[in-house]
C-alpha positions in Angstrom: 0.8 -14.9 75.8 -0.2 -11.4 76.9 2.9 -9.9 75.2 2.1 -11.7 72.0 -1.5 -10.4 71.9 -0.2 -6.8 72.5 2.3 -7.3 69.7 -0.3 -8.6 67.3 -2.6 -5.7 68.2 0.1 -3.2 67.5 0.9 -4.8 64.2 -2.8 -4.8 63.2 -3.4 -1.1 64.3 -0.1 0.4 63.1 -1.2 0.9 59.4 -4.2 3.0 60.6 -2.3 5.3 63.0 -1.6 8.7 61.2 2.1 9.6 61.3 3.2 13.2 61.4 5.8 14.1 58.9 9.0 15.1 60.6 10.1 17.1 57.6 6.8 19.2 57.6 7.7 20.3 61.1 11.2 21.3 60.1 10.2 23.4 57.0 9.0 26.9 56.3 8.0 28.9 53.3 9.8 31.7 51.3 7.6 34.2 49.4 8.3 37.5 47.8 8.3 39.8 44.8 10.9 40.4 42.2 11.1 43.9 40.7 13.3 45.6 38.1 15.8 47.7 40.1 15.5 50.7 37.7 11.8 50.8 36.8 10.5 49.1 40.0 8.1 47.1 37.7 7.5 43.4 38.5 9.6 40.9 36.6 7.7 37.9 35.4 9.1 34.4 34.8 12.1 34.6 37.1 13.2 31.1 38.1 13.3 30.9 41.9 14.6 27.9 43.7 15.9 26.6 47.0 18.0 23.4 47.2 15.7 20.5 48.1 12.4 22.3 47.1 10.3 22.5 44.0 11.5 25.4 41.8 8.9 28.0 40.7 8.5 31.0 38.4 7.4 34.5 39.3 3.9 35.4 38.1 2.9 38.5 36.1 3.0 40.6 39.3 6.6 39.4 40.1 5.3 37.3 43.1 6.6 33.8 44.0 6.2 31.2 46.7 8.5 28.3 47.5 7.0 25.9 50.0 8.6 23.1 52.1 12.0 24.8 52.5 14.2 23.3 55.1 14.6 25.6 58.2 17.9 27.5 58.5 20.0 29.8 56.4 19.4 29.2 52.7 20.6 30.5 49.4 17.7 31.6 47.1 19.0 31.6 43.5 17.1 33.6 40.9 17.7 33.5 37.2 16.2 35.4 34.3 17.7 35.8 30.8 17.4 39.6 30.9 18.7 39.9 34.4 21.3 37.1 34.7 21.8 35.2 37.9 21.3 36.6 41.4 21.4 34.9 44.8 19.6 36.2 47.8 20.3 34.9 51.4 17.3 34.0 53.5 16.8 32.5 57.0 13.8 30.1 57.1 12.1 29.4 60.3 10.2 26.1 60.8 6.4 26.7 60.4 6.8 30.3 59.3 6.9 32.3 56.1 10.0 34.4 55.2 9.0 37.3 52.9 11.5 39.1 50.7 11.5 41.9 48.1 14.2 41.5 45.5 15.4 44.2 43.0 17.3 43.0 39.9 19.5 44.9 37.5 19.1 44.3 33.8 22.0 42.4 32.2 21.0 41.6 28.6 23.0 38.7 27.3 22.4 36.6 24.2 24.2 33.6 25.8 21.5 33.4 28.5 18.6 33.6 26.1 18.8 30.1 24.7 19.5 28.6 28.1 16.6 30.5 29.7 14.0 29.5 27.1 14.8 25.9 27.6 14.8 26.2 31.4 11.5 28.2 31.3 9.8 25.5 29.3 11.0 22.9 31.8 9.9 25.0 34.8 6.5 25.9 33.3 5.8 22.2 32.7 6.9 21.4 36.3 4.5 24.0 37.8 1.7 23.2 35.3 1.8 26.4 33.2 1.7 26.3 29.4 5.2 26.3 27.8 5.0 29.4 25.7 8.1 30.4 23.7 
């Protein structure tokens, strides 16, 4: 009888007990700035992503933040039609922010232009920014 009451009490209280997310404890953040390697000016609208996290775009100052990145060594792919594809290696520590400065070299290519415009529209809509052409 006593065991049954305890069991019923646990079932009744369980929905109200806050649970800590295990994944939140095992994630960190990657932030940084992307610059042109020649002019050292910030590069806007670079697609930045890490597998398993929400992709983002650099702002007009070249800055980005990718949150909820699984801890450990990660590849940080970047893509911009005027600079092509670039991958940076980062090591994310749980509960910490990894900051990186990235310099890209211009690689103008018409084949990337159409692809990039489509991807930029998708990413802008995903992060809530207007999808300008």
